[in-house]
C-alpha positions in Angstrom: 0.1 0.2 -0.3 1.1 3.7 -0.8 0.0 6.9 0.2 0.2 9.1 -3.2 0.5 13.0 -2.5 -0.3 15.1 -5.5 0.6 18.9 -5.1 -1.1 20.6 -8.2 -2.2 24.3 -9.4 -5.9 25.3 -8.2 -6.9 26.1 -11.4 -6.2 22.3 -12.5 -8.5 20.5 -9.8 -11.3 19.5 -11.4 -9.2 17.9 -14.1 -7.4 16.2 -11.8 -10.7 15.1 -10.0 -12.3 13.8 -13.8 -8.9 12.0 -14.4 -8.9 9.9 -11.1 -12.6 9.0 -11.6 -11.9 8.0 -15.1 -8.7 5.7 -13.6 -11.3 4.3 -11.2 -9.3 5.8 -8.3 -11.5 6.4 -5.1 -10.9 7.6 -1.8 -9.4 11.1 -2.1 -8.5 13.8 0.5 -8.0 17.4 -0.7 -7.0 20.4 0.9 -5.5 23.9 0.1 -1.9 24.4 0.7 0.7 27.2 0.2 4.3 26.3 -1.2 7.1 27.2 -3.1 8.6 24.9 -5.7 10.8 25.3 -8.8 8.9 28.5 -10.2 10.4 31.8 -10.0 9.3 34.1 -7.3 6.5 36.8 -8.2 7.0 40.5 -7.7 3.5 42.1 -7.2 2.6 45.7 -6.3 0.2 45.9 -3.3 -0.9 49.7 -2.5 1.9 51.1 -3.7 4.5 48.9 -2.2 6.4 46.3 -4.0 6.1 43.0 -2.3 8.1 39.7 -2.9 5.4 36.7 -3.2 7.5 33.9 -2.1 4.2 31.0 -1.6 2.1 30.0 -4.4 -1.5 28.6 -3.7 -2.1 24.9 -4.5 -4.1 22.0 -4.1 -2.7 18.6 -2.2 -4.2 15.3 -3.1 -3.8 12.6 -0.9 -4.8 9.3 -2.0 -4.3 5.8 -0.4 -4.0 3.0 -2.7 -3.1 -0.6 -2.9 0.3 -1.5 -4.8 -1.7 -2.3 -8.3 -3.3 1.3 -8.2 0.0 3.3 -7.8 0.5 3.8 -11.6 -2.9 4.7 -12.5 -3.0 7.0 -9.8 0.2 8.8 -10.8 -0.9 8.9 -14.4 -4.2 10.0 -13.6 -2.6 12.9 -11.6 0.0 14.1 -14.1 -2.5 13.9 -17.0 -5.0 16.0 -15.1 -2.5 18.6 -13.4 -0.1 19.1 -16.7 -0.3 22.4 -18.5 3.6 22.1 -19.6 4.6 25.2 -17.5 6.7 25.4 -14.4 5.0 25.2 -11.1 2.6 22.5 -12.2 3.6 20.4 -9.0 4.7 17.3 -7.6 3.9 13.8 -6.9 4.9 12.0 -3.8 4.7 8.3 -3.0 5.3 7.1 0.4 4.9 3.6 1.8 2.1 3.3 4.3 2.6 0.8 7.0 -1.0 0.1 8.1 -4.4 1.3 7.3 -7.9 1.0 9.0 -11.1 1.4 8.0 -13.0 2.9 11.5 -16.4 1.8 10.4 -15.8 -1.9 9.9 -11.9 -2.0 11.4 -11.1 -3.9 8.2 -7.5 -3.4 7.9 -4.7 -3.0 5.0 -5.7 -3.7 1.4 -9.6 -4.1 2.3 -9.2 -0.8 4.3 -8.4 1.2 0.8 -10.6 -0.6 -1.5 -13.5 1.5 -2.2 -16.9 -0.1 -1.1 -20.5 0.5 -2.2 -22.6 3.0 -0.1 
């Protein structure tokens, strides 16, 4: 099992969600984050003062998947999040030691497998 973390541009959120849905990847957490990667610092004028903007708005996806879904998840994040410009984001794949579904106490692979409502 892996935790796939994707950091993408906010305007690509719907495209990423659609790509994940088409790839049959379920169980997604999203949050708005700020960060700085390889993009150049922006300089903006705010009320007559020049301000160096060091952090960019991004959306962070966290998706716990079984090993067989890792590549499909990465491909969907890339497909939905890519603009071809600097600042498109990053994907991190982290091993998961243990997963427990709270409702049923199912563990590991069974806990990251989608269920019908």
